[in-house]
N, C-alpha and C positions, 0 to 999 in steps of 0.2 A: 405793973402788968405781970400778969400770972404766965405760968409756962405754957399754957395751951395757945394764949394768944401771939406768944413769940413764934411758936412753930409755924402758926398760919401765916403770919408776917414774913418770915424767911421762905415759905414755900411759895409765896405770891412774888417776892423779888426773883427767885430761881425761874420761875416760869416766864416773868417779862424778860429776864436776861436771854433765856433760850428763844424766846420769839423774837428779841431783835437780831439774834445771830442767824437764825434759819429762815426768817421771812424774806430777806432779800434774794436767798437762792431759790424760794419757791416761786416768787413772783418772775424774775428773771436772772439771768447769769451775772449780769451786771448791776444787780439790785433795782433795775427799773421795769415797770409793767409795760410789756409789749402786746397790744391788742392783735388779735388774728384777723389778718386781712385775707379775705376770700376772692379769688380771681374771678373775673365774669367773662374773660376772653373765651371763646368756644375753641373746642379742638378743632385741628387741622382735618377737614373731611378727606376720607381716601377716595381717591379718583382713579378709576381702573382706565389704564392706557389702552386705547384701541390701536391696533396695527395699522400702519399707514399703508394705504392701498399701493402697489407697486405700478410704477407709470408704464402705461401702455404706448407702444409704438404706433403713431397712427399709421393706417393703411391708407395709401394712396392709390385710388383707382384712375386707371387712364381711361380716356374716352375710347371706347371701342368703335375704331373706324376700320374698315377693310383696308389691308395693305396694297398699295397700288404696286403692281409690278412694272417696273420700267420697260418701255417699249424700245426695241433697238431702232435705230435710225434707218437701217436698211431692211430689205425684204429678203426673206430666204427662198430660194427658187427650189422646187421640188427636182429638178433636172441638174445634175452635177455639171460643172464647167468642163470644157474640153480640156484645159490645161491641167486640171486635177486628176481627170481620168488618165490622161496620158502619163502623169507622174506615178500614179498608182500602177499602171501596167508595167512601166520600166522597173519599179521597185520589186513586183513580183516575179519579172524574168530575172533580175540579178540575184536573188535569193534562192537557192537550190535547196529542196528539202533534205535534211540531215537524218540518214538511217541509222539508228544504233543496233549495233549487232546485238543479238539476244545474248544476255548475261547467264554464263554458265552457273546454275545453283549447285553448290557443293552438297554432295550426298551425305546425308547424316550419318556420323560414326556411329556404328553399333557396337556397344560393349559385348563383347562375346562372354556370356555366362557359363561358367563351368560348372556343369552339373555333377555332384559327386557320385562317383561309383557306387554300386550297391556294396553295402558292408563298409563304408567310408563316411566319415563325419563331414562337418564343413571344412575343416582344415586338412581333408584329404588324408586322415589318419584312421586306421582301424577302428570302427565304431563297436561300442560293446556295453554291457551292463553288468553290474557287481552287486553283491548283496553285502551291506556293512552291517556287521553283527554287534558292534559296540565300540566306543571310545573311551580309553583307559588313561588316567593320569600316572598310574603306577606301571612301568614299562614290563615288570615282571609278571603282573596278571594278564597283559596283553599277550606276553610270549606264551603262557600256559595254555590260553584259549587258542591261539594259533597252532600250538602242537597237537592239541586234541583234534581239532580239523584235520590236520595233515595225518595223523594216525588213522582217522576215519575215512580217509581217501578223498577227501576235498581238496580242491586247490585253493589253498589259503595263502594270503600275504598280508603284510602290515604296511602302515604308511604313517609317517610323523606328520602332525599339523600343528598349526598354532591356535591355542584356545585362549580364554579369559584366564585360565590358572597357569598359562605357559605353554609348552610343547607336551602335546597329548599323543598318543599312538592308537590309530584305528585298525581294527581287523575286518578284512573283506575275504569274500569267497567268490571266485569267478575268474575271468569274465565269460558272459554269454553273449553271443551275437544277437539275438533277439530279446527283447524285453519281456515277451511271454514267458520264454525260458528262465530268465532271471526270476519272474515271479513265482514259477514253480519250484525253482531252487529255494526261495525264501519260505515258501511253505513247507518243503521237506526238511530244511534246517531248524524251523520252530518246532516242528514235531519232535526231531531227534534231540536238539539241544536245549528246547525250551527257551530260545531266545527269540524275541521279536527283532527282525531285520528290517533294513530298509533298503529300497532298491535304488542305485545311484549310477550315474554315468561312469564308465570306464576310463581314465585318463592314462593313455599309454605312455605319456612322457615320463610319469613318475612312477611307473611300474617297475 
């Protein structure tokens, strides 16, 4: 046997061995052939459930008969009896009318309104108006402006107030009794000192 024939015989033996090994796995896991069985059972049909109707309470209709009014066994007479009339007269005579005395209505209390006199405010203090020329955080600047106003012949005064930056000093000129006089003073000070003032109420308690 030549060399080519030996190779063909060996190749055939190897192919047969491989076929014997893998053929059972191809047919079935256990080496058995299982035919494919198709099921002919139809699928479960989908049925839409309808809501059950609510039971209704039956309406019982009664027979419409006119209600009969029971008739009394006795007859009512139009004329009252003599005993009933005598009893009513005795009750009327026994009960005397009670006359209540007229109630004395209290007179409404009137609150006396104290009107402020001319030249006084609601607290009955002298009313007045002043011109505020400025508010200074530096007391030295406030003192300089106050001295300038006093030297010019104006009645100037200062007042310490609480502000966002602490205690500040306000410079005022006044007071004047009428607001119109304070407005004229404001214009005069603005022309002379070039300061835009503000007319405010004069507080006599802090003066």
